[in-house]
C-alpha positions as CSV (number, residue, x, y, z in Angstrom):
1,M,7.8,33.0,34.4
2,N,11.4,33.3,32.4
3,A,11.7,31.4,30.0
4,V,14.3,28.4,30.1
5,S,17.2,28.6,27.4
6,P,17.0,25.9,24.5
7,D,21.0,25.1,25.7
8,S,18.9,23.2,28.4
9,F,17.3,20.9,26.4
10,V,20.2,19.8,25.0
11,D,21.3,16.3,26.0
12,D,24.1,14.1,23.4
13,R,24.2,11.7,26.1
14,L,20.6,11.2,26.2
15,A,20.4,12.1,22.8
16,K,22.5,8.9,21.6
17,R,20.6,6.9,24.1
18,N,17.6,7.5,22.1
19,A,18.6,7.4,18.5
20,L,19.6,3.6,19.4
21,L,16.5,2.8,20.8
22,L,14.8,4.9,17.9
23,A,16.6,2.9,15.4
24,F,15.7,-0.5,16.5
25,A,11.9,0.7,16.7
26,Q,12.5,1.6,13.5
27,A,14.0,-1.8,12.4
28,L,10.9,-3.6,13.6
29,G,8.1,-0.4,12.5
30,G,10.0,0.0,9.0
31,A,9.7,-3.9,8.0
32,A,5.9,-3.4,8.2
33,A,6.1,-1.1,5.4
34,S,8.9,-3.2,3.4
35,I,6.4,-6.2,4.0
36,V,3.7,-4.4,2.1
37,M,5.7,-3.0,-0.6
38,A,6.9,-6.4,-1.4
39,T,3.3,-8.3,-1.1
40,G,0.4,-5.4,-1.5
41,P,0.1,-5.1,-4.9
42,L,0.8,-9.1,-5.6
43,V,-2.2,-9.3,-2.6
44,G,-4.4,-6.9,-4.8
45,Y,-3.8,-8.6,-7.9
46,M,-4.7,-12.0,-6.4
47,M,-8.1,-10.6,-4.4
48,L,-9.0,-8.2,-8.0
49,E,-11.3,-10.2,-10.6
50,D,-11.7,-7.4,-12.9
51,D,-9.4,-4.2,-12.8
52,K,-5.8,-5.1,-12.3
53,S,-4.8,-1.6,-12.2
54,L,-5.7,-1.0,-8.7
55,A,-3.1,-3.6,-7.3
56,T,-0.9,-0.8,-5.9
57,L,-4.0,0.5,-4.0
58,P,-3.0,-1.1,-0.6
59,I,0.8,1.3,-0.9
60,S,-1.2,3.9,-2.2
61,V,-3.8,3.9,1.1
62,M,-0.8,3.1,3.3
63,V,1.0,6.6,1.7
64,L,-2.1,8.1,2.2
65,G,-2.7,7.4,5.8
66,T,0.5,8.5,6.9
67,A,-0.3,11.4,5.3
68,F,-3.6,11.9,7.2
69,G,-1.8,11.5,10.2
70,T,0.8,13.9,10.1
71,I,-0.9,16.3,11.7
72,P,-2.9,14.4,14.6
73,A,0.6,13.0,15.1
74,G,2.0,16.6,15.7
75,M,-0.9,17.8,17.9
76,I,-0.9,14.1,19.8
77,M,2.8,14.3,21.2
78,R,2.6,18.1,21.5
79,R,0.3,17.7,23.9
80,F,1.1,13.7,25.4
81,G,5.0,13.9,24.6
82,R,6.7,11.4,22.2
83,R,7.0,8.2,24.3
84,A,3.3,8.2,24.6
85,G,2.3,9.2,21.0
86,F,4.9,6.1,19.2
87,M,3.9,3.7,21.8
88,G,0.2,4.1,20.5
89,A,1.2,4.2,17.1
90,S,2.7,0.8,18.0
91,L,-0.9,-0.6,19.5
92,L,-2.3,0.8,15.9
93,G,0.8,-1.3,14.1
94,I,-0.5,-4.1,16.3
95,S,-4.1,-3.2,15.1
96,S,-3.0,-3.2,11.1
97,G,-1.4,-6.1,11.2
98,L,-4.0,-8.4,12.4
99,L,-6.7,-6.7,10.2
100,A,-5.1,-7.1,7.2
101,S,-3.8,-10.6,8.3
102,L,-8.2,-11.2,8.3
103,A,-8.5,-9.8,5.1
104,V,-6.0,-12.1,3.4
105,F,-8.5,-15.0,5.2
106,Q,-11.5,-13.5,3.7
107,D,-9.9,-12.6,0.3
108,H,-11.4,-9.2,1.3
109,F,-9.5,-6.4,-0.6
110,L,-11.2,-3.1,0.9
111,L,-10.8,-4.3,4.4
112,F,-6.8,-4.8,3.6
113,A,-6.9,-2.4,1.7
114,L,-8.0,-0.2,5.3
115,A,-5.9,-2.4,7.2
116,C,-2.8,-0.7,4.8
117,C,-4.0,2.5,6.1
118,L,-4.4,2.1,9.2
119,G,-0.3,1.2,9.6
120,G,0.2,3.9,7.4
121,F,-1.5,6.2,9.8
122,A,0.5,4.6,12.3
123,G,3.6,5.4,10.1
124,A,3.0,9.2,10.3
125,F,4.2,8.9,14.0
126,M,7.5,6.8,12.8
127,Q,8.2,9.2,10.8
128,Q,8.5,11.3,13.7
129,Y,11.6,9.1,15.2
130,R,13.9,11.3,12.9
131,F,12.9,14.7,15.1
132,A,12.4,12.9,18.3
133,A,16.5,11.7,17.8
134,A,17.2,15.1,16.8
135,D,14.9,16.6,19.7
136,T,18.0,16.9,22.6
137,A,20.6,16.7,20.6
138,S,23.2,19.3,19.7
139,D,23.6,20.8,16.2
140,A,26.7,19.2,15.6
141,F,25.0,16.1,16.9
142,K,21.5,16.7,15.4
143,P,22.8,14.9,11.5
144,K,24.7,11.7,13.1
145,A,21.0,11.4,15.4
146,I,18.8,11.6,12.1
147,S,21.0,9.1,10.7
148,W,21.3,7.0,13.3
149,V,17.9,6.9,13.4
150,M,17.3,5.7,9.2
151,A,19.7,3.1,9.5
152,G,17.8,1.5,11.8
153,G,15.9,0.4,8.1
154,V,19.3,-1.5,7.6
155,L,17.4,-3.8,9.7
156,A,13.7,-3.3,8.4
157,G,15.4,-4.2,5.2
158,V,16.2,-7.5,5.9
159,I,13.6,-7.6,8.4
160,G,10.1,-7.3,6.2
161,P,11.2,-8.9,3.1
162,Q,13.1,-12.0,4.9
163,T,9.3,-12.6,6.9
164,V,7.6,-12.3,3.9
165,I,9.7,-15.3,2.4
166,A,9.5,-17.1,5.8
167,T,5.8,-17.2,6.3
168,K,4.0,-16.3,2.7
169,D,3.2,-20.4,2.9
170,M,2.5,-20.2,6.7
171,F,-1.5,-20.8,5.9
172,A,-1.0,-22.3,2.3
173,P,-3.4,-22.0,0.1
174,V,-3.5,-18.7,1.8
175,L,-0.8,-17.0,0.4
176,F,0.6,-13.7,3.0
177,A,-2.0,-14.3,5.5
178,G,0.9,-15.6,7.9
179,T,3.2,-12.3,7.1
180,Y,0.5,-9.8,8.3
181,L,0.4,-12.0,11.5
182,A,4.1,-11.5,11.9
183,Q,3.9,-8.1,11.2
184,A,1.5,-7.6,14.2
185,G,4.1,-9.4,16.3
186,L,7.2,-7.0,15.3
187,A,4.9,-4.1,16.3
188,V,4.1,-5.5,19.8
189,V,8.1,-5.6,20.1
190,A,8.8,-2.4,19.0
191,L,6.2,-1.3,21.3
192,V,8.2,-3.0,24.0
193,L,11.5,-1.2,23.2
194,L,9.4,2.2,23.1
195,A,8.5,2.2,26.6
196,F,12.3,2.6,27.1
197,L,12.3,6.3,25.2
198,K,13.0,9.2,27.1
199,I,12.7,12.8,25.5
200,P,12.3,15.3,28.3
201,K,9.3,17.8,27.7
202,P,10.0,21.2,25.7
203,P,11.6,24.0,27.9
204,R,8.9,26.3,29.6
205,L,8.5,29.3,27.4
206,S,8.0,32.8,27.9
207,H,4.3,34.0,26.9
208,A,5.9,35.9,24.3
209,Q,7.6,32.6,22.9
210,A,5.8,30.4,23.1
211,G,3.5,30.8,20.3
212,G,6.3,30.6,17.7
213,R,6.2,32.9,14.4
214,P,3.6,32.6,12.1
215,L,3.5,29.4,9.8
216,S,3.3,31.3,6.7
217,R,6.4,33.1,7.9
218,I,8.2,30.0,8.0
219,M,7.3,28.1,5.3
220,T,8.0,31.5,3.2
221,Q,11.8,31.2,4.0
222,P,13.9,30.4,0.6
223,R,15.5,27.2,2.6
224,F,12.2,25.9,3.6
225,I,10.7,25.9,0.4
226,V,13.8,24.1,-1.4
227,A,14.1,21.8,1.9
228,A,10.7,20.8,1.5
229,A,11.1,20.4,-2.2
230,C,13.8,18.3,-2.4
231,G,12.2,16.1,0.6
232,I,9.2,15.9,-1.3
233,C,10.7,14.7,-4.9
234,S,13.3,12.2,-3.1
235,F,10.2,10.1,-1.5
236,A,7.9,10.9,-4.4
237,L,9.8,9.8,-7.1
238,M,11.3,6.5,-4.9
239,S,7.2,5.5,-4.3
240,L,6.6,5.8,-7.9
241,V,9.0,3.8,-9.1
242,M,9.1,1.5,-6.2
243,T,5.9,0.9,-5.9
244,A,5.5,-0.6,-9.8
245,T,8.4,-2.5,-9.7
246,P,7.4,-5.7,-8.2
247,L,4.7,-5.9,-10.9
248,A,6.8,-5.1,-13.3
249,M,9.1,-7.8,-12.3
250,I,6.3,-10.5,-12.3
251,G,5.1,-8.9,-16.0
252,C,8.6,-10.1,-16.8
253,G,8.3,-13.2,-16.1
254,L,10.0,-13.1,-12.9
255,S,8.9,-14.4,-9.4
256,E,7.3,-13.6,-5.9
257,T,10.9,-14.4,-4.6
258,D,12.6,-12.4,-6.9
259,A,10.3,-9.1,-6.4
260,A,10.5,-9.6,-2.9
261,L,14.3,-9.8,-2.7
262,G,14.2,-7.0,-5.0
263,I,12.9,-5.0,-2.0
264,Q,15.0,-6.0,0.4
265,W,17.9,-4.8,-1.6
266,H,16.4,-1.8,-2.4
267,V,15.3,-1.4,1.6
268,L,18.7,-2.2,2.8
269,A,20.2,0.5,-0.1
270,M,17.5,3.2,1.3
271,F,18.9,2.8,5.0
272,G,22.2,1.0,4.4
273,P,24.3,4.6,4.3
274,S,22.5,5.9,7.1
275,F,25.7,4.8,9.0
276,F,27.8,7.7,7.6
277,T,25.3,9.9,5.9
278,G,25.4,12.4,8.8
279,N,29.4,12.1,8.4
280,L,28.9,13.0,4.7
281,I,26.6,15.9,5.5
282,G,28.9,17.2,8.1
283,R,31.9,17.3,6.1
284,F,30.3,18.0,2.3
285,G,27.5,20.1,3.1
286,K,23.8,19.2,3.4
287,E,23.2,20.8,-0.5
288,R,25.6,18.6,-2.0
289,I,24.9,15.0,-0.6
290,V,20.6,16.3,-1.5
291,A,22.1,16.8,-4.9
292,I,23.9,13.8,-5.0
293,G,21.1,11.9,-3.8
294,L,19.1,13.6,-6.5
295,A,21.6,12.4,-9.6
296,L,21.5,8.7,-8.1
297,L,17.4,8.8,-8.2
298,A,18.5,9.5,-12.0
299,A,20.6,7.1,-12.7
300,C,18.0,4.3,-11.5
301,S,15.6,5.4,-14.2
302,I,18.6,5.4,-16.8
303,V,19.4,1.7,-15.9
304,A,15.7,0.6,-15.5
305,L,15.5,1.9,-19.5
306,T,18.1,-0.3,-20.4
307,G,16.7,-3.5,-19.5
308,I,14.4,-6.1,-18.1
309,E,16.3,-8.8,-16.5
310,I,16.5,-9.4,-12.7
311,T,19.9,-7.5,-12.7
312,H,18.8,-4.1,-14.4
313,F,15.4,-4.4,-11.6
314,W,18.2,-4.8,-8.8
315,T,20.7,-2.6,-10.1
316,A,17.7,0.0,-10.2
317,L,16.2,-0.6,-7.3
318,V,19.2,0.3,-5.0
319,L,20.0,3.6,-7.0
320,L,16.8,4.2,-6.1
321,G,17.1,3.4,-2.3
322,L,20.6,5.4,-2.2
323,G,19.1,8.3,-3.7
324,W,16.3,8.3,-1.4
325,N,18.7,8.3,1.6
326,F,21.4,11.3,0.4
327,G,18.2,13.6,-0.7
328,F,15.8,12.6,2.0
329,I,17.9,12.8,5.1
330,G,19.9,15.8,3.9
331,A,16.4,17.9,2.9
332,T,15.8,16.2,6.6
333,A,18.2,18.2,8.0
334,M,18.2,21.6,6.0
335,L,14.2,21.5,7.7
336,T,15.7,21.4,10.9
337,E,17.5,24.8,10.4
338,T,14.0,26.4,9.6
339,Y,12.6,27.0,12.7
340,R,12.8,27.6,16.2
341,P,12.2,24.5,19.4
342,E,8.9,25.5,20.4
343,E,8.0,25.4,16.3
344,R,8.8,22.2,15.7
345,N,5.8,20.0,15.7
346,L,3.8,22.1,14.0
347,V,6.7,22.4,11.2
348,Q,7.3,19.0,10.9
349,A,4.2,17.8,11.0
350,V,3.2,20.0,8.0
351,N,6.0,19.0,6.3
352,D,5.6,15.6,6.5
353,F,2.0,16.4,5.5
354,L,3.4,17.5,2.4
355,V,5.8,14.9,1.8
356,F,3.4,12.3,2.3
357,G,0.5,14.4,0.4
358,F,2.8,14.0,-2.8
359,V,4.1,10.3,-2.1
360,A,0.4,9.2,-1.9
361,A,-0.3,11.1,-5.3
362,A,2.4,9.0,-6.9
363,S,1.9,5.7,-5.6
364,F,-1.7,5.8,-6.4
365,S,-0.2,7.1,-10.1
366,S,2.1,4.3,-10.6
367,G,-0.2,1.3,-10.8
368,A,-2.1,3.1,-13.2
369,L,0.8,4.5,-15.4
370,L,2.2,1.5,-15.3
371,N,-1.1,-0.6,-16.2
372,L,-1.5,2.6,-19.2
373,F,1.3,3.6,-20.3
374,G,4.3,0.8,-19.4
375,W,7.8,0.3,-17.0
376,G,9.5,2.9,-19.7
377,T,6.8,5.9,-18.9
378,V,7.5,5.3,-15.0
379,N,10.9,5.9,-15.1
380,V,11.3,8.8,-17.7
381,L,8.5,10.6,-15.7
382,V,11.7,11.1,-13.0
383,F,13.9,13.3,-14.8
384,P,11.9,16.5,-15.0
385,F,11.3,16.9,-11.3
386,V,15.1,15.9,-11.1
387,V,16.1,18.9,-12.9
388,L,13.9,20.9,-11.4
389,C,15.2,20.3,-7.8
390,L,18.8,20.7,-8.9
391,G,18.1,23.9,-10.1
392,L,16.2,25.1,-6.5
393,L,18.9,23.4,-4.8
394,G,21.3,25.8,-7.4
395,W,19.2,28.9,-6.7
396,L,19.3,28.5,-2.9
397,V,22.9,28.2,-2.7
398,V,23.5,31.3,-4.6
399,A,21.1,33.7,-2.9
400,E,22.5,32.7,0.3
401,K,26.0,33.4,-0.7
402,K,24.5,36.4,-2.1
403,A,23.3,37.1,1.2
404,V,26.2,36.7,3.1
405,T,28.2,38.4,0.2
406,T,26.1,42.2,0.7
407,A,25.5,41.5,4.7
């Protein structure tokens, strides 16, 4: 049977429709992550009696769940399609919220951590939203489709923290039990939206094309190496600093509401620029946007090191979110240039496994670093990784220009 051209799979009208649906689903699903970011360390701190350094464990296991879920997510969606995978993940999100609420009622830390891990596993599927939006998009529209989906996080940045503020005392004196019930409700709405998603199955390929290139060959491409490294650093450094911030704020005498609002501004900064990040990538190039993102991550740490007032924390969180947006979306756009249509599910899953594996490590170490060495050390660690990634980007640009010149 003759292979179908990949061009027949391109439909920007459909891509726009899917991107909008996925953006709203991202707003609701992403709210769950921001709820855990804002409350997970605080819940852990309240539940733990002895070793308070484990207070950030709920965020860490959420990220670890995402890391473990990336490969299964790719395999499931390759077998059953994007919509089935995303809707199944929403059911997991509902279960996660209900289980977390039960754990808070029972003051059971390990059960709460398990609920966060389950939510992270569901989050692995949500990480594929950005790739799903690009599935039917033309090369010109792909960066915009990715940005549209990521822009859904703007609403998540409001919905998550505001849900915390509105529901934290719902079952007083048991703090945050109502928050996680509300999280389950948000997942129900996301499930309904995802039922309207329409992503055709990939084009049928010839036997020779079906398997794609060996994964080792794909992963040794210079562009893949740099894209993955920049994506890993952008996300892992963000997680390292963000995870420690609520506890650092409480330790400096600020309130839980101050911390929740700080996370709100952070998440807004993470996703707000997505309305125009795609256009910036089209105008200035992926590499420049990634470099700007890395510079903003460094600027976040500089501000954090200058003081411990609420303005320092909030400004640093905003810069941290902006840096993540430019660095991670730019790296994602770079990654889409490294694989063929028949290779996308495996490559995307492997990339996300690498990203969230390192993010989990950063999150796990964040609480211990803060507890043992202080807020300053957490921020100083950002600089060497930023320098490393900027060096890799420079090497890639020079190498590719040289290759074009000698071709």
